[in-house]
C-alpha positions as CSV (number, residue, x, y, z in Angstrom):
1,M,55.0,48.5,118.0
2,K,55.2,44.7,117.5
3,A,55.7,42.8,114.3
4,A,52.1,41.6,114.3
5,D,50.8,45.2,114.6
6,L,53.0,46.2,111.7
7,R,51.7,43.3,109.6
8,Q,48.2,44.3,110.4
9,A,48.8,47.9,109.5
10,W,50.5,46.9,106.3
11,S,47.6,44.7,105.2
12,A,45.2,47.5,106.0
13,L,46.8,49.7,103.5
14,A,45.5,49.8,99.9
15,V,47.7,48.4,97.1
16,R,48.5,52.0,95.9
17,E,49.5,53.1,99.4
18,R,51.8,50.0,99.8
19,R,53.6,50.9,96.6
20,L,54.0,54.5,97.7
21,V,55.5,53.3,101.1
22,L,57.8,50.9,99.3
23,L,58.8,53.7,96.9
24,A,59.5,56.1,99.8
25,G,61.5,53.5,101.6
26,G,63.5,52.8,98.5
27,I,64.2,56.5,98.0
28,V,65.3,56.8,101.7
29,L,67.5,53.7,101.3
30,L,69.1,55.2,98.1
31,A,69.7,58.5,99.9
32,V,71.4,56.8,102.9
33,L,73.4,54.7,100.5
34,W,74.5,57.8,98.6
35,M,75.5,59.7,101.7
36,L,77.3,56.9,103.5
37,V,78.9,55.0,100.6
38,L,79.0,56.6,97.2
39,S,79.4,60.4,97.9
40,P,82.6,59.9,100.0
41,A,84.0,57.5,97.5
42,L,83.4,59.9,94.6
43,R,84.9,62.8,96.6
44,T,88.0,60.7,97.2
45,V,88.2,59.8,93.5
46,R,88.0,63.5,92.6
47,T,90.7,64.6,95.0
48,V,93.2,61.8,94.4
49,P,94.9,63.4,91.3
50,A,95.7,66.7,93.1
51,Q,96.9,64.9,96.2
52,T,99.0,62.5,94.1
53,E,100.6,65.5,92.3
54,Q,101.4,67.2,95.6
55,L,102.9,64.1,97.1
56,E,105.0,63.6,93.9
57,R,106.4,67.1,94.3
58,Q,107.1,66.5,98.0
59,L,108.8,63.2,97.1
60,Q,111.0,64.8,94.5
61,A,112.0,67.6,96.9
62,M,112.9,65.0,99.6
63,Q,114.9,63.0,97.1
64,A,116.8,66.1,96.0
65,M,117.5,66.9,99.7
66,A,118.6,63.3,100.3
67,A,121.0,63.4,97.3
68,Q,122.4,66.7,98.5
69,A,122.9,65.3,102.0
70,R,124.7,62.2,100.5
71,D,126.8,64.5,98.4
72,L,127.8,66.6,101.4
73,K,128.4,63.6,103.6
74,G,130.7,62.1,101.0
75,R,132.9,65.1,100.8
76,P,136.1,65.3,102.8
77,V,136.2,67.2,106.0
78,V,137.3,70.9,105.6
79,R,139.6,72.3,108.2
80,R,139.0,75.7,109.6
81,E,142.2,77.1,108.0
82,D,141.2,75.8,104.6
83,A,137.7,77.1,104.9
84,L,139.1,80.6,105.8
85,R,141.4,80.4,102.8
86,V,138.5,79.4,100.5
87,L,136.4,82.3,101.9
88,Q,139.2,84.8,101.2
89,S,139.8,83.6,97.7
90,T,136.1,83.3,96.7
91,L,135.5,86.7,98.2
92,A,138.3,88.3,96.1
93,Q,137.2,86.4,93.0
94,R,133.4,87.0,93.2
95,L,132.9,90.2,95.1
96,G,136.3,92.0,94.7
97,G,136.6,95.2,96.7
98,Q,132.9,95.3,97.6
99,A,133.4,93.0,100.6
100,Q,135.8,92.7,103.5
101,L,136.4,89.7,105.6
102,T,136.9,89.8,109.4
103,P,137.7,86.5,111.2
104,A,136.7,86.2,114.8
105,G,137.3,82.7,116.3
106,E,135.0,80.2,114.6
107,R,133.0,82.9,113.0
108,V,133.8,85.3,110.1
109,T,132.0,88.6,109.5
110,V,131.8,89.7,105.9
111,T,131.0,93.4,105.4
112,L,129.3,94.2,102.1
113,T,129.2,97.5,100.2
114,G,127.0,97.8,97.1
115,V,127.1,94.1,96.2
116,A,124.8,93.1,93.3
117,P,122.3,90.4,94.2
118,E,123.4,88.3,91.2
119,L,126.9,88.2,92.6
120,L,125.9,87.6,96.3
121,A,123.7,84.5,95.8
122,P,126.3,82.4,93.9
123,W,129.0,83.4,96.3
124,L,126.9,82.2,99.3
125,G,126.3,78.9,97.5
126,Q,130.0,78.5,96.8
127,V,130.9,79.4,100.4
128,R,128.4,76.8,101.7
129,T,129.7,74.0,99.5
130,A,133.4,74.7,99.2
131,A,134.2,76.1,102.7
132,R,131.3,74.4,104.5
133,A,130.5,77.8,106.2
134,V,127.0,78.4,107.4
135,V,125.2,81.8,107.5
136,V,124.2,82.4,111.1
137,Q,123.3,86.0,110.8
138,A,122.7,88.5,108.0
139,R,121.9,92.2,108.2
140,L,121.4,93.5,104.8
141,N,119.9,96.6,103.3
142,Q,119.2,97.1,99.7
143,G,120.9,100.3,98.5
144,A,121.0,102.0,95.2
145,A,124.2,100.2,94.2
146,G,123.2,96.8,95.7
147,W,123.3,95.1,99.1
148,D,125.0,96.8,102.0
149,G,125.5,95.3,105.5
150,S,127.1,92.3,107.0
151,I,126.9,88.5,107.0
152,V,128.2,86.3,109.9
153,L,129.4,82.9,108.8
154,Q,130.1,79.9,111.1
155,L,133.2,78.0,110.0
156,P,133.5,74.2,110.3
157,P,134.7,73.0,113.7
158,P,138.4,72.5,114.0
């Protein structure tokens, strides 16, 4: 259809019909404007607080990990012998006769018998920070008296 044909069809319409066509065109224009511009913007405005809160939590977790990494990096290097000595002393202090230490090269196996969870968790934290030992394997079963099993720790390189 050409522009001249459209003008002729428009002028053939009654005044009431022209108003209705303009009203329908306005409604369609508003619907398209809503779908393409306003609705996505409002959806974004609604989701921003939750996303901001999630990102803040992630940022705080990353900052805590960065501070921990800086702290660990700034500590002096622990020799294998010192780490083994720290392991033995902390084992005796924290777990007493409920655990035995068996060194094997760069790894140490700790055998547990009835160790309470509230004793084991702090001991592992202390071993990680003081002796720089890393848990490479853990086989634990929860018994009536506490944790039974073994934990294999990797000592710092010589």
